[in-house]
MOPAC internal coordinates of N, CA, C and O (Angstrom, degrees):
PM7 1SCF
backbone

  N    0.0000 0     0.00 0     0.00 0    0    0    0
  C    1.5153 1     0.00 0     0.00 0    1    0    0
  C    1.6094 1   107.81 1     0.00 0    2    1    0
  O    1.2310 1   119.40 1  -178.09 1    3    2    1
  N    1.2598 1   118.75 1     1.91 1    3    2    1
  C    1.4675 1   118.03 1   178.05 1    5    3    2
  C    1.5395 1   111.51 1    99.16 1    6    5    3
  O    1.2310 1   121.48 1   -21.69 1    7    6    5
  N    1.2517 1   114.77 1   158.31 1    7    6    5
  C    1.5001 1   122.43 1  -172.12 1    9    7    6
  C    1.4917 1   108.32 1   -91.31 1   10    9    7
  O    1.2310 1   120.14 1   155.85 1   11   10    9
  N    1.3300 1   117.34 1   -24.15 1   11   10    9
  C    1.5108 1   118.88 1  -175.59 1   13   11   10
  C    1.5413 1   108.41 1  -119.00 1   14   13   11
  O    1.2310 1   121.77 1   -40.17 1   15   14   13
  N    1.3854 1   114.22 1   139.83 1   15   14   13
  C    1.4828 1   119.38 1   168.10 1   17   15   14
  C    1.4075 1   106.98 1  -124.39 1   18   17   15
  O    1.2310 1   121.58 1    -4.57 1   19   18   17
  N    1.4433 1   114.57 1   175.43 1   19   18   17
  C    1.4110 1   118.66 1  -172.07 1   21   19   18
  C    1.5304 1   108.81 1  -129.31 1   22   21   19
  O    1.2310 1   120.35 1   -29.14 1   23   22   21
  N    1.2988 1   116.94 1   150.86 1   23   22   21
  C    1.5184 1   126.46 1   172.31 1   25   23   22
  C    1.4434 1   107.31 1  -129.03 1   26   25   23
  O    1.2310 1   119.84 1   -46.94 1   27   26   25
  N    1.2783 1   117.92 1   133.06 1   27   26   25
  C    1.4157 1   126.54 1   172.94 1   29   27   26
  C    1.5352 1   109.53 1   -88.02 1   30   29   27
  O    1.2310 1   118.70 1   -63.09 1   31   30   29
  N    1.3284 1   120.08 1   116.91 1   31   30   29
  C    1.4768 1   124.51 1   179.92 1   33   31   30
  C    1.4847 1   112.11 1  -117.15 1   34   33   31
  O    1.2310 1   122.35 1   -40.42 1   35   34   33
  N    1.2660 1   113.10 1   139.58 1   35   34   33
  C    1.4696 1   118.08 1   166.09 1   37   35   34
  C    1.5822 1   107.23 1   -70.01 1   38   37   35
  O    1.2310 1   121.61 1   -56.08 1   39   38   37
  N    1.3395 1   114.53 1   123.92 1   39   38   37
  C    1.5302 1   117.48 1  -171.92 1   41   39   38
  C    1.5172 1   111.18 1   -50.15 1   42   41   39
  O    1.2310 1   116.54 1   134.59 1   43   42   41
  N    1.3169 1   124.19 1   -45.41 1   43   42   41
  C    1.4159 1   127.28 1  -177.50 1   45   43   42
  C    1.5918 1   112.22 1   -58.93 1   46   45   43
  O    1.2310 1   123.46 1   136.59 1   47   46   45
  N    1.4022 1   110.98 1   -43.41 1   47   46   45
  C    1.5601 1   112.41 1   175.92 1   49   47   46
  C    1.5509 1   108.94 1   -65.45 1   50   49   47
  O    1.2310 1   119.52 1   137.44 1   51   50   49
  N    1.2213 1   118.52 1   -42.56 1   51   50   49
  C    1.4746 1   118.48 1   177.95 1   53   51   50
  C    1.5298 1   114.45 1   -57.65 1   54   53   51
  O    1.2310 1   120.42 1   129.25 1   55   54   53
  N    1.3019 1   116.81 1   -50.75 1   55   54   53
  C    1.4035 1   124.52 1  -178.41 1   57   55   54
  C    1.5103 1   111.71 1   -63.68 1   58   57   55
  O    1.2310 1   119.31 1   137.74 1   59   58   57
  N    1.3369 1   118.92 1   -42.26 1   59   58   57
  C    1.4743 1   123.12 1   179.75 1   61   59   58
  C    1.6035 1   109.17 1   -64.70 1   62   61   59
  O    1.2310 1   120.56 1   151.34 1   63   62   61
  N    1.3379 1   116.54 1   -28.66 1   63   62   61
  C    1.4733 1   121.30 1  -176.50 1   65   63   62
  C    1.4897 1   111.02 1   -76.28 1   66   65   63
  O    1.2310 1   119.66 1   155.23 1   67   66   65
  N    1.2695 1   118.25 1   -24.77 1   67   66   65
  C    1.4899 1   128.29 1  -173.37 1   69   67   66
  C    1.5761 1   108.75 1   -54.23 1   70   69   67
  O    1.2310 1   116.96 1   134.84 1   71   70   69
  N    1.2224 1   123.38 1   -45.16 1   71   70   69
  C    1.4691 1   126.18 1   178.72 1   73   71   70
  C    1.6248 1   111.44 1   -62.91 1   74   73   71
  O    1.2310 1   119.94 1   157.29 1   75   74   73
  N    1.2130 1   117.73 1   -22.71 1   75   74   73
  C    1.4595 1   126.05 1   179.99 1   77   75   74
  C    1.4517 1   112.91 1   -86.68 1   78   77   75
  O    1.2310 1   122.56 1   152.06 1   79   78   77
  N    1.3969 1   112.70 1   -27.94 1   79   78   77
  C    1.4853 1   121.26 1  -177.16 1   81   79   78
  C    1.5762 1   116.71 1    77.22 1   82   81   79
  O    1.2310 1   124.48 1  -175.49 1   83   82   81
  N    1.3031 1   109.00 1     4.51 1   83   82   81
  C    1.4752 1   117.29 1   176.18 1   85   83   82
  C    1.5234 1   109.84 1  -143.07 1   86   85   83
  O    1.2310 1   122.52 1   -29.88 1   87   86   85
  N    1.2813 1   112.79 1   150.12 1   87   86   85
  C    1.4719 1   120.82 1   179.96 1   89   87   86
  C    1.5636 1   108.77 1  -117.38 1   90   89   87
  O    1.2310 1   120.23 1   -49.38 1   91   90   89
  N    1.3438 1   117.16 1   130.62 1   91   90   89
  C    1.4317 1   123.63 1  -173.33 1   93   91   90
  C    1.4746 1   116.34 1  -128.48 1   94   93   91
  O    1.2310 1   120.42 1  -158.01 1   95   94   93
  N    1.3640 1   116.81 1    21.99 1   95   94   93
  C    1.4434 1   123.63 1   176.56 1   97   95   94
  C    1.5415 1   109.64 1   -87.26 1   98   97   95
  O    1.2310 1   119.71 1   -58.42 1   99   98   97
  N    1.2953 1   118.16 1   121.58 1   99   98   97
  C    1.4494 1   120.95 1  -178.79 1  101   99   98
  C    1.4860 1   111.32 1   -72.65 1  102  101   99
  O    1.2310 1   121.67 1   127.82 1  103  102  101
  N    1.3098 1   114.40 1   -52.18 1  103  102  101
  C    1.4553 1   124.56 1   178.77 1  105  103  102
  C    1.5053 1   106.17 1  -164.72 1  106  105  103
  O    1.2310 1   119.53 1     0.97 1  107  106  105
  N    1.2773 1   118.51 1  -179.03 1  107  106  105
  C    1.5129 1   124.54 1  -174.72 1  109  107  106
  C    1.5606 1   108.91 1   -48.11 1  110  109  107
  O    1.2310 1   121.26 1   -60.86 1  111  110  109
  N    1.2930 1   115.19 1   119.14 1  111  110  109
  C    1.4682 1   123.62 1   177.43 1  113  111  110
  C    1.5041 1   116.19 1    64.67 1  114  113  111
  O    1.2310 1   119.08 1  -160.93 1  115  114  113
  N    1.4000 1   119.36 1    19.07 1  115  114  113
  C    1.4560 1   120.10 1   179.80 1  117  115  114
  C    1.5261 1   105.02 1  -129.78 1  118  117  115
  O    1.2310 1   120.58 1   -38.50 1  119  118  117
  N    1.3119 1   116.50 1   141.50 1  119  118  117
  C    1.4478 1   126.14 1   176.92 1  121  119  118
  C    1.5464 1   109.95 1   -97.53 1  122  121  119
  O    1.2310 1   120.39 1   -31.84 1  123  122  121
  N    1.2982 1   116.85 1   148.16 1  123  122  121
  C    1.5186 1   121.43 1   178.92 1  125  123  122
  C    1.4715 1   107.83 1   -55.59 1  126  125  123
  O    1.2310 1   116.63 1   137.82 1  127  126  125
  N    1.3832 1   124.01 1   -42.18 1  127  126  125
  C    1.4994 1   122.29 1   179.67 1  129  127  126
  C    1.5445 1   110.76 1   -55.50 1  130  129  127
  O    1.2310 1   120.32 1   141.98 1  131  130  129
  N    1.3535 1   116.99 1   -38.02 1  131  130  129
  C    1.5280 1   118.40 1  -173.81 1  133  131  130
  C    1.5954 1   108.01 1   -78.97 1  134  133  131
  O    1.2310 1   118.82 1   150.27 1  135  134  133
  N    1.2923 1   119.85 1   -29.73 1  135  134  133
  C    1.5033 1   118.57 1  -172.88 1  137  135  134
  C    1.4800 1   110.47 1  -102.67 1  138  137  135
  O    1.2310 1   119.19 1   147.16 1  139  138  137
  N    1.4352 1   119.16 1   -32.84 1  139  138  137
  C    1.4198 1   115.73 1  -175.35 1  141  139  138
  C    1.4442 1   119.33 1   103.52 1  142  141  139
  O    1.2310 1   121.33 1   163.83 1  143  142  141
  N    1.3765 1   115.06 1   -16.17 1  143  142  141
  C    1.4327 1   124.14 1  -176.57 1  145  143  142
  C    1.4462 1   108.53 1  -162.10 1  146  145  143
  O    1.2310 1   121.66 1   -15.08 1  147  146  145
  N    1.3848 1   114.43 1   164.92 1  147  146  145
  C    1.4098 1   122.39 1   175.63 1  149  147  146
  C    1.5803 1   107.35 1  -104.52 1  150  149  147
  O    1.2310 1   120.67 1   -57.43 1  151  150  149
  N    1.3767 1   116.33 1   122.57 1  151  150  149
  C    1.4225 1   118.67 1   177.54 1  153  151  150
  C    1.4662 1   112.78 1   -62.09 1  154  153  151
  O    1.2310 1   121.95 1   -38.25 1  155  154  153
  N    1.3229 1   113.87 1   141.75 1  155  154  153
  C    1.4661 1   121.93 1   174.93 1  157  155  154
  C    1.5498 1   108.34 1  -143.08 1  158  157  155
  O    1.2310 1   120.11 1    -8.23 1  159  158  157
  N    1.2906 1   117.39 1   171.77 1  159  158  157
  C    1.4382 1   124.89 1   177.28 1  161  159  158
  C    1.5095 1   110.58 1  -147.47 1  162  161  159
  O    1.2310 1   124.14 1    -1.87 1  163  162  161
  N    1.3448 1   109.66 1   178.13 1  163  162  161
  C    1.5313 1   115.37 1   175.17 1  165  163  162
  C    1.4299 1   108.19 1   -95.50 1  166  165  163
  O    1.2310 1   120.28 1   -17.12 1  167  166  165
  N    1.3350 1   117.08 1   162.88 1  167  166  165
  C    1.5155 1   124.20 1   179.44 1  169  167  166
  C    1.4541 1   114.44 1   -49.95 1  170  169  167
  O    1.2310 1   121.05 1   140.85 1  171  170  169
  N    1.3582 1   115.59 1   -39.15 1  171  170  169
  C    1.5327 1   121.88 1  -173.40 1  173  171  170
  C    1.5071 1   110.97 1   -75.80 1  174  173  171
  O    1.2310 1   118.79 1   164.67 1  175  174  173
  N    1.3466 1   119.92 1   -15.33 1  175  174  173
  C    1.4220 1   125.10 1  -176.41 1  177  175  174
  C    1.5746 1   114.57 1  -108.62 1  178  177  175
  O    1.2310 1   121.11 1   179.79 1  179  178  177
  N    1.3156 1   115.49 1    -0.21 1  179  178  177
  C    1.4897 1   117.90 1   177.53 1  181  179  178
  C    1.5621 1   113.29 1   -50.37 1  182  181  179
  O    1.2310 1   120.50 1   127.56 1  183  182  181
  N    1.3797 1   116.65 1   -52.44 1  183  182  181
  C    1.4267 1   119.89 1  -176.51 1  185  183  182
  C    1.5007 1   110.97 1   -59.50 1  186  185  183
  O    1.2310 1   119.10 1   137.96 1  187  186  185
  N    1.2846 1   119.33 1   -42.04 1  187  186  185
  C    1.4883 1   124.43 1   177.99 1  189  187  186
  C    1.4589 1   112.01 1   -61.73 1  190  189  187
  O    1.2310 1   119.30 1   136.30 1  191  190  189
  N    1.3736 1   118.95 1   -43.70 1  191  190  189
  C    1.5118 1   118.91 1   175.64 1  193  191  190
  C    1.4641 1   112.49 1   -64.75 1  194  193  191
  O    1.2310 1   119.80 1   137.89 1  195  194  193
  N    1.3240 1   117.98 1   -42.11 1  195  194  193
  C    1.4819 1   122.57 1   174.91 1  197  195  194
  C    1.4792 1   113.89 1   -55.62 1  198  197  195
  O    1.2310 1   120.36 1   132.96 1  199  198  197
  N    1.3387 1   116.91 1   -47.04 1  199  198  197
  C    1.4654 1   122.21 1  -178.37 1  201  199  198
  C    1.5441 1   111.57 1   -67.56 1  202  201  199
  O    1.2310 1   120.68 1   137.97 1  203  202  201
  N    1.4081 1   116.31 1   -42.03 1  203  202  201
  C    1.4222 1   118.92 1  -174.99 1  205  203  202
  C    1.5469 1   114.46 1   -81.43 1  206  205  203
  O    1.2310 1   120.92 1   139.91 1  207  206  205
  N    1.2957 1   115.84 1   -40.09 1  207  206  205
  C    1.3923 1   118.96 1   178.64 1  209  207  206
  C    1.5832 1   123.36 1   -88.30 1  210  209  207
  O    1.2310 1   126.49 1   152.87 1  211  210  209
  N    1.3390 1   105.12 1   -27.13 1  211  210  209
  C    1.5218 1   112.77 1  -172.96 1  213  211  210
  C    1.5064 1   113.21 1  -128.50 1  214  213  211
  O    1.2310 1   121.76 1  -166.77 1  215  214  213
  N    1.3382 1   114.23 1    13.23 1  215  214  213
  C    1.4686 1   119.75 1  -176.28 1  217  215  214
  C    1.5722 1   115.41 1   -57.87 1  218  217  215
  O    1.2310 1   121.82 1   146.01 1  219  218  217
  N    1.3722 1   114.13 1   -33.99 1  219  218  217
  C    1.4871 1   115.54 1  -174.97 1  221  219  218
  C    1.6279 1   108.73 1   -95.51 1  222  221  219
  O    1.2310 1   121.09 1  -177.18 1  223  222  221
  N    1.3371 1   115.52 1     2.82 1  223  222  221
  C    1.4409 1   118.50 1  -177.88 1  225  223  222
  C    1.5212 1   110.18 1   -96.05 1  226  225  223
  O    1.2310 1   121.08 1   -47.92 1  227  226  225
  N    1.3085 1   115.54 1   132.08 1  227  226  225
  C    1.5039 1   121.99 1  -179.05 1  229  227  226
  C    1.5354 1   112.91 1   -97.19 1  230  229  227
  O    1.2310 1   120.35 1   175.84 1  231  230  229
  N    1.3011 1   116.94 1    -4.16 1  231  230  229
  C    1.4580 1   118.37 1   176.11 1  233  231  230
  C    1.5318 1   114.97 1   -64.08 1  234  233  231
  O    1.2310 1   118.77 1   -29.52 1  235  234  233
  N    1.3520 1   119.96 1   150.48 1  235  234  233
  C    1.4329 1   123.03 1   174.30 1  237  235  234
  C    1.5025 1   109.62 1   -59.98 1  238  237  235
  O    1.2310 1   119.72 1   -45.28 1  239  238  237
  N    1.3085 1   118.15 1   134.72 1  239  238  237
  C    1.4083 1   127.97 1   175.00 1  241  239  238
  C    1.5239 1   115.83 1  -114.48 1  242  241  239
  O    1.2310 1   120.28 1   -27.08 1  243  242  241
  N    1.2227 1   117.07 1   152.92 1  243  242  241
  C    1.4887 1   121.81 1   174.94 1  245  243  242
  C    1.5415 1   111.89 1  -124.89 1  246  245  243
  O    1.2310 1   120.97 1   -36.45 1  247  246  245
  N    1.3026 1   115.75 1   143.55 1  247  246  245
  C    1.4098 1   123.48 1   170.86 1  249  247  246
  C    1.5575 1   107.32 1   -96.35 1  250  249  247
  O    1.2310 1   121.50 1   -70.49 1  251  250  249
  N    1.3596 1   114.73 1   109.51 1  251  250  249
  C    1.5108 1   119.82 1  -177.22 1  253  251  250
  C    1.5031 1   107.70 1   -98.14 1  254  253  251
  O    1.2310 1   122.19 1   -66.42 1  255  254  253
  N    1.2570 1   113.42 1   113.58 1  255  254  253
  C    1.4581 1   118.70 1   174.79 1  257  255  254
  C    1.4401 1   116.52 1   -94.89 1  258  257  255
  O    1.2310 1   122.71 1   -54.93 1  259  258  257
  N    1.3719 1   112.41 1   125.07 1  259  258  257
  C    1.4913 1   120.34 1  -163.16 1  261  259  258
  C    1.5664 1   109.19 1  -114.44 1  262  261  259
  O    1.2310 1   117.49 1   -49.70 1  263  262  261
  N    1.2508 1   122.39 1   130.30 1  263  262  261
  C    1.3891 1   129.87 1   169.42 1  265  263  262
  C    1.4809 1   115.34 1   -76.04 1  266  265  263
  O    1.2310 1   118.89 1   -77.21 1  267  266  265
  N    1.2716 1   119.72 1   102.79 1  267  266  265
  C    1.4525 1   123.80 1  -169.56 1  269  267  266
  C    1.4771 1   110.49 1   -63.52 1  270  269  267
  O    1.2310 1   117.53 1   140.19 1  271  270  269
  N    1.3477 1   122.31 1   -39.81 1  271  270  269
  C    1.4434 1   123.57 1   179.33 1  273  271  270
  C    1.4450 1   112.51 1   -63.20 1  274  273  271
  O    1.2310 1   121.09 1   134.85 1  275  274  273
  N    1.3458 1   115.51 1   -45.15 1  275  274  273
  C    1.4510 1   121.00 1   176.80 1  277  275  274
  C    1.5121 1   116.25 1   -63.05 1  278  277  275
  O    1.2310 1   122.23 1   142.08 1  279  278  277
  N    1.2954 1   113.34 1   -37.92 1  279  278  277
  C    1.4827 1   121.75 1   173.65 1  281  279  278
  C    1.4461 1   111.22 1   -60.44 1  282  281  279
  O    1.2310 1   119.96 1   128.34 1  283  282  281
  N    1.3036 1   117.68 1   -51.66 1  283  282  281
  C    1.4153 1   118.63 1   179.77 1  285  283  282
  C    1.4794 1   114.36 1   -71.33 1  286  285  283
  O    1.2310 1   120.38 1   153.85 1  287  286  285
  N    1.1929 1   116.88 1   -26.15 1  287  286  285
  C    1.6034 1   117.52 1   174.66 1  289  287  286
  C    1.5960 1   107.30 1   -67.53 1  290  289  287
  O    1.2310 1   120.54 1   158.71 1  291  290  289
  N    1.2484 1   116.57 1   -21.29 1  291  290  289
  C    1.4607 1   114.40 1   178.54 1  293  291  290
  C    1.5551 1   110.50 1   -94.28 1  294  293  291
  O    1.2310 1   122.16 1  -170.08 1  295  294  293
  N    1.3340 1   113.47 1     9.92 1  295  294  293
  C    1.4538 1   116.89 1   172.88 1  297  295  294
  C    1.5772 1   116.33 1    92.08 1  298  297  295
  O    1.2310 1   121.04 1  -167.91 1  299  298  297
  N    1.2895 1   115.62 1    12.09 1  299  298  297
  C    1.4732 1   123.06 1   177.29 1  301  299  298
  C    1.5252 1   112.69 1  -104.27 1  302  301  299
  O    1.2310 1   118.50 1   -70.40 1  303  302  301
  N    1.2941 1   120.46 1   109.60 1  303  302  301
  C    1.4121 1   121.61 1  -179.21 1  305  303  302
  C    1.4448 1   118.30 1   -75.45 1  306  305  303
  O    1.2310 1   117.89 1   -32.05 1  307  306  305
  N    1.2977 1   121.62 1   147.95 1  307  306  305
  C    1.4379 1   126.11 1   170.53 1  309  307  306
  C    1.5778 1   107.62 1  -112.86 1  310  309  307
  O    1.2310 1   120.86 1   -48.83 1  311  310  309
  N    1.2982 1   115.96 1   131.17 1  311  310  309
  C    1.5245 1   120.10 1   174.42 1  313  311  310
  C    1.5022 1   105.45 1  -117.79 1  314  313  311
  O    1.2310 1   122.47 1   -26.59 1  315  314  313
  N    1.3187 1   112.87 1   153.41 1  315  314  313
  C    1.4718 1   117.41 1   178.53 1  317  315  314
  C    1.5676 1   107.78 1  -115.39 1  318  317  315
  O    1.2310 1   120.34 1   -53.47 1  319  318  317
  N    1.3115 1   116.96 1   126.53 1  319  318  317
  C    1.4155 1   123.30 1  -179.65 1  321  319  318
  C    1.5282 1   109.22 1  -126.47 1  322  321  319
  O    1.2310 1   120.80 1   -68.59 1  323  322  321
  N    1.3207 1   116.07 1   111.41 1  323  322  321
  C    1.4738 1   122.05 1   177.82 1  325  323  322
  C    1.5592 1   108.25 1    59.86 1  326  325  323
  O    1.2310 1   120.65 1  -135.32 1  327  326  325
  N    1.3773 1   116.36 1    44.68 1  327  326  325
  C    1.3757 1   122.92 1  -179.67 1  329  327  326
  C    1.4696 1   122.09 1    69.04 1  330  329  327
  O    1.2310 1   121.75 1  -172.09 1  331  330  329
  N    1.4253 1   114.27 1     7.91 1  331  330  329
  C    1.4576 1   118.79 1   175.96 1  333  331  330
  C    1.5530 1   109.55 1  -114.33 1  334  333  331
  O    1.2310 1   120.17 1   -43.59 1  335  334  333
  N    1.2934 1   117.28 1   136.41 1  335  334  333
  C    1.4955 1   119.12 1   179.00 1  337  335  334
  C    1.5487 1   111.24 1   -85.15 1  338  337  335
  O    1.2310 1   123.64 1   -36.64 1  339  338  337
  N    1.4279 1   110.62 1   143.36 1  339  338  337
  C    1.4272 1   120.56 1   176.68 1  341  339  338
  C    1.4887 1   104.40 1  -120.80 1  342  341  339
  O    1.2310 1   121.91 1   -43.40 1  343  342  341
  N    1.3821 1   113.96 1   136.60 1  343  342  341
  C    1.4863 1   120.58 1   172.57 1  345  343  342
  C    1.4584 1   107.11 1   -97.72 1  346  345  343
  O    1.2310 1   122.03 1   -64.18 1  347  346  345
  N    1.4328 1   113.72 1   115.82 1  347  346  345
  C    1.5071 1   121.04 1  -172.87 1  349  347  346
  C    1.5444 1   110.68 1   -90.10 1  350  349  347
  O    1.2310 1   118.01 1  -128.62 1  351  350  349
  N    1.2862 1   121.40 1    51.38 1  351  350  349
  C    1.4449 1   125.62 1   175.24 1  353  351  350
  C    1.4360 1   108.08 1   170.71 1  354  353  351
  O    1.2310 1   124.42 1     7.39 1  355  354  353
  N    1.4055 1   109.12 1  -172.61 1  355  354  353
  C    1.4327 1   119.03 1   178.89 1  357  355  354
  C    1.5655 1   110.08 1   -69.98 1  358  357  355
  O    1.2310 1   121.58 1   -36.08 1  359  358  357
  N    1.2746 1   114.57 1   143.92 1  359  358  357
  C    1.4755 1   119.78 1   177.43 1  361  359  358
  C    1.5492 1   112.62 1   -90.31 1  362  361  359
  O    1.2310 1   121.54 1   -65.25 1  363  362  361
  N    1.2768 1   114.67 1   114.75 1  363  362  361
  C    1.4609 1   117.90 1  -178.72 1  365  363  362
  C    1.5273 1   108.10 1   -72.32 1  366  365  363
  O    1.2310 1   118.84 1   -45.59 1  367  366  365
  N    1.2613 1   119.82 1   134.41 1  367  366  365
  C    1.4633 1   124.36 1  -176.74 1  369  367  366
  C    1.5351 1   110.50 1   -95.67 1  370  369  367
  O    1.2310 1   122.61 1  -132.87 1  371  370  369
  N    1.2609 1   112.60 1    47.13 1  371  370  369
  C    1.4892 1   119.75 1  -177.92 1  373  371  370
  C    1.5547 1   108.50 1   -96.04 1  374  373  371
  O    1.2310 1   121.59 1   -21.10 1  375  374  373
  N    1.2836 1   114.56 1   158.90 1  375  374  373
  C    1.4885 1   122.41 1   179.70 1  377  375  374
  C    1.5389 1   110.55 1   -69.89 1  378  377  375
  O    1.2310 1   120.71 1   156.71 1  379  378  377
  N    1.2411 1   116.25 1   -23.29 1  379  378  377
  C    1.5143 1   120.67 1   175.86 1  381  379  378
  C    1.5213 1   111.67 1   -71.13 1  382  381  379
  O    1.2310 1   122.38 1   140.34 1  383  382  381
  N    1.3090 1   113.05 1   -39.66 1  383  382  381
  C    1.4858 1   116.84 1  -177.40 1  385  383  382
  C    1.6196 1   114.92 1   -87.55 1  386  385  383
  O    1.2310 1   122.64 1   138.67 1  387  386  385
  N    1.3892 1   112.55 1   -41.33 1  387  386  385
  C    1.3186 1   115.70 1  -179.59 1  389  387  386
  C    1.5122 1   113.81 1   -93.91 1  390  389  387
  O    1.2310 1   122.52 1   -75.66 1  391  390  389
  N    1.4166 1   112.77 1   104.34 1  391  390  389
  C    1.3805 1   122.95 1  -173.22 1  393  391  390
  C    1.5918 1   113.69 1   -69.97 1  394  393  391
  O    1.2310 1   121.86 1   142.60 1  395  394  393
  N    1.3267 1   114.05 1   -37.40 1  395  394  393
  C    1.5018 1   119.23 1   179.44 1  397  395  394
  C    1.5534 1   109.64 1  -160.86 1  398  397  395
  O    1.2310 1   122.75 1   -20.75 1  399  398  397
  N    1.2682 1   112.33 1   159.25 1  399  398  397
  C    1.5117 1   121.85 1  -179.36 1  401  399  398
  C    1.5131 1   100.51 1  -137.11 1  402  401  399
  O    1.2310 1   121.21 1   -69.78 1  403  402  401
  N    1.3755 1   115.30 1   110.22 1  403  402  401
  C    1.4721 1   118.23 1  -173.54 1  405  403  402
  C    1.5892 1   106.53 1  -125.20 1  406  405  403
  O    1.2310 1   120.17 1   -49.13 1  407  406  405
  N    1.3687 1   117.28 1   130.87 1  407  406  405
  C    1.4429 1   124.04 1   175.88 1  409  407  406
  C    1.6304 1   106.16 1   -58.27 1  410  409  407
  O    1.2310 1   119.65 1   -38.89 1  411  410  409
  N    1.2542 1   118.27 1   141.11 1  411  410  409
  C    1.4223 1   118.13 1   171.33 1  413  411  410
  C    1.4742 1   110.41 1   -99.57 1  414  413  411
  O    1.2310 1   121.90 1   -59.53 1  415  414  413
  N    1.3884 1   113.96 1   120.47 1  415  414  413
  C    1.4618 1   121.59 1  -179.10 1  417  415  414
  C    1.6253 1   108.17 1   -92.32 1  418  417  415
  O    1.2310 1   121.99 1   -57.88 1  419  418  417
  N    1.3041 1   113.79 1   122.12 1  419  418  417
  C    1.4466 1   121.94 1   177.41 1  421  419  418
  C    1.5549 1   111.14 1  -116.56 1  422  421  419
  O    1.2310 1   120.10 1   180.00 1  423  422  421

């Protein structure tokens, strides 16, 4: 399924999490504790997720590229459901796990 997956983050949520060293937003307006996982997607579906989930939102967004092997090495599993990855725990904001942070231009 590939070594990297992607999470779409609202930039403010991502930046506020930096001080904690972990990111716990499942998706727009939802916390990991409420959903049970952090939503993720594959590189080819980033634009679809942005359009469907964030299309009406004018806040700055980031495409967070995540190294699955590094994430799992830190004890956070990724499961695949209907072709979509789910991150089953808090996302460490380490340089080993976070391969890239890219602004989404709409």
